[in-house]
N, C-alpha and C positions, 0 to 999 in steps of 0.2 A: 547425505552427501551431495554437494551441488554438482550438477552436470557440467561438462566442459563447455565453455563459452568462448567465442571469438570476441573478447572484449578489448577495447583499446587500453594501452597502459596509461594509468592515471598519473601522468607526470605533471610538472609544474605548468606546462602550457595548457593542458586540459583544465586543471584546477582554476587557472586564471580565467579561462574562457567561460567557466561556469560560476564565477564568483558572485555574479549577480542573482543566482538562483537560491531561493529558500526552499527547504524540503520539509514536507509534512507527511510522515508515514504513520502507520499504525494498524491496529486490528479493525476488522469490519464493524461498522456502527459506532465508531468512536468520535465521530463529528469532524473528520478531516476536511470534508467538502465545505461544511458549514463555516468552520473557522477560517479556511482559506478565503472564502467569499467575503467574510466579515473584515478580515485584514486587508483584503484587496480593496474594498470600498474605502476603508479608513485611511490607507496609506498610498493609494493610487498605484497598486501593484497588479500586474497581469497574473492570471490563474491558468496553470496547465494541468488539466485533469487527466491523469494517466489511466483511469478506468475507462474513459470515453473513447480511447484510441486502442483498446485491446483488440477488437476485431481486425483493425487495420494492421496492427503490429504482428498479429498471428499470420496474416497473409504475407507480410514483408519478411518474415523470418524463415530461412531455409530449413527444410526438414532435418538436415543433418545437425543443425544447431539447436533443435527443439524436440528431442525424443520424447519427453513427457507430454508435450503438446500433442504430438501425433497419437500417442496412446489414449489420451483423454478424448480427442476427436473421434476416435474409433469406438468409444464406449456408447451404449445407450443410456437413457436418463437414470434408470434404476442402477446400472453399474456405477455411474458417476456419483450418485447421492444416497441410494438406499441400501445397496448390497455390500458395501465395504465399510470397514470400521473407521472411525474418525482419525485414528493414527495412520491408517493406510491412506486415507484421503489427504492428510497433511503431507505425508512423505512422497506423494507422487504428483502433487499438483504443480503444474508446470511453472506458474508464475512465482510460486514459493521457491523454485530452484533458480530463479533469475533469468529464465528463458525469455528472450525478447527484450531484456533490459537495455541492450545497446540501442534499440529503436528509441527508447526515451532520450538517451543521450543525443542521438542524431536529431531528434525533433527540437530539443533545447538549444542545440547549437545553431539551428536555423532562425531562432528568435533574435530580435534585436538585443545586442549585448548591453546597450545602454539603458534598457528598461528592466527593472527588477521584476522577477517573476517568481511565483509560489508554485512549485510542483507538488502535487498531492496525490496520494493513493496508496493502497496496500502493497503494491509492487515495489515500493521504495524500500528495499531491504537494507538493514544497517551495514552489513559487511560490503555491499555494493556501492552505497552512497558515501561511506566514510573516506575512501581514497579520493573522492572527487571534491572534497571540502577544502577550500582555501581558508575558510574561517569555520572552525567546528561549531560555532554558535548558530550557523545557518541551517541546522537540521534538528527536528524534533519528532519524536514518535509518541503518539497517543495511545494509551493502553486502557481499553475499556473493561470495567468490571463485568463478570458474567451477568449479573442482574440488569445492569445498564444495557448491555448488548441485547438481552432478551426483550427489554422494553422497546428498543429501537426496532427490532425485527417485528414485534407485535404491531407497532405503529405503521410499519411498512406493509402489513397484510399478512404476516406470518406464512401459513401454508398456501395462501393465495398468490404468493410469488409465482410468476410465470413458469420458471424452470422447475421449482419444487412441485407445482401442481401437475406437472407432466409426468411425475413418477407414480408408481402403483401404490405407494404408501407415503403421502406427503408429510404426515406427522413424523414418521421415522426419518425421512430425508431431512426435515428441518432440524430435528434433534441431532442428527449426525453433523450437519452443517455448523450448528451452534457449538457442538463439542470440538469440532475440527478448528474453528476459529478461536476458541479458548486456548487450545494447544498452540496455535499460531501466535497468539498474544503472549503466552508464556515464553515462547522462543524469542520474540522481539525483546521482552524484558531482559532475558539472559544476554542476548547479543549486544544490546545497547549498554548494559552494565559492563561487559567485558571490554567493549570499545571506548568506554568513557563518553558516550553520547547522551544527549538529554532525552529522557522519557518522562511523560506526565501521566499520571493515573486519572482516569475519567469515570466518575460515578454519578449517582443521582444528586449528590450534594454539591456538585460543581456546575454552576450556571454557565451558559454560553458566553455571557459577558466576561465572567471570571476566567474561563479557559482561554478566551481570545487574549485577554491581558497577559496570562501566563506565557502563551506562545509568543506574543509580541516582545515581552521582557526577555524570553530565552533568545530570540532572534537579535535583540539589541536594536529594535526599530526606533526606539525613542532616545537612544544614545546621542 
């Protein structure tokens, strides 16, 4: 259940103010950043990386608006990644509850309205983005297959990841993280289906070029 947020009403004015935004959400390791950069280069679109501003957004979000963030901040590394089940990790992760999402909206509203922008990151939850869409084609979620996600994490260093390496059991922590992210991807698939939003499967058979073309087509960039 999502925590209570002080979100602006997504009326027509807000949707029109964000109509130049293209949204790429999805599970970790699905290629969101890679595809966003490729499309930005090809179509002259600015990229807004929501992952990069997470620390700033955490600082800007009042404690009363982010109870799960406060709980997470109080945990040690083992409590966060090694000692809880993947389901518990999923259900208590602050960004998966939409905490701080309003900071993303605030940032986007500060960008020039005449310049198209791709917002990308796992924090772009379908039920939060959908009310903001003036054009439903402007949002896509990438859903990585488990084997694809594992390969991406291995390429990134696996248990050598800084925060994973700080736990007492890096292998268990990484396994928990991968299982949590698989559950998150399943949730995204369910939500996008319920809301009639576009979701694209990502696996080893889909090349970067092909995926970029699929996202561009979904966005209607060549129309």
